[in-house]
N, C-alpha and C positions, 0 to 999 in steps of 0.2 A: 514553457511550453501551454500554450493552452489548450488544455484535453476538452474544453465543450466544444473547440474548432471543430467545423465541419468536416476538413481535410481527416483532422485528427482521430476525430471521431468512425470514421470510414476505414483509419487503417486495424479499427479494435473489434473482432472476429465477434458477431452473438452468437454464434454458435458453438463455440469453446469457452471456459469457465476463466476467469479474467481473475491474478490474486495478485492484492495489493497489499505494498507492505512501506511505512515508513517510521522516524526514532522511535512513536512513542505508540504509536496507534490512530493518535488525534486526524491528524490532518486523510491517508488514510480511510478513515470512516467519513469521513467527507466525501471523501470522492466517489465512495462507496455509494454511497444517499444520492449522488446524483444522476450516475450510470445506471446504476438499477431503476431509476425512474424512469431514464429512456431508454428502459429494456434488456439490459446487461446482467448477463452471469457473473457478479461479482461478489468475490470474500475477501476478507479484509481479515490478515494474519493481528490476532490478538497483543496488544501491548510490544509492537512492533518488531524491532531490532532490539530494542529493550538499551536504547544508547538514547538518555535526555542532553538535549539541547542545551540545559542547564547544570554549570557545574557543582558536581554535591550531592546532585538529587536521582537517590536507586530510583533503576525501573529493573526489575527482571522480565526480559522477550526472548526474542530467537535467541538470541546471542548468548544469555547465562545459560539457555538449556544445552546449548554445546552442537545445536541445528548448524546444517553447512553454510557459510558465507564466503562468497567470490567474491575478491576485493578487483577492479579491473587496473591496469596498468596504465 
């Protein structure tokens, strides 16, 4: 999905906060910057889920703090 595609941007409300989360917070912070420049109210969850894509690299995040996670089926 191209988040900056005009059709996709029209689906994102500008009058509500948007929360972004990814594995470790890197990707969501980049998307946050782009969306903020376009006038969206955006927050990135610091440290993401805490699931490093690299094996053996510890990252404390959402999952490590015992916060709720719902997996799709």
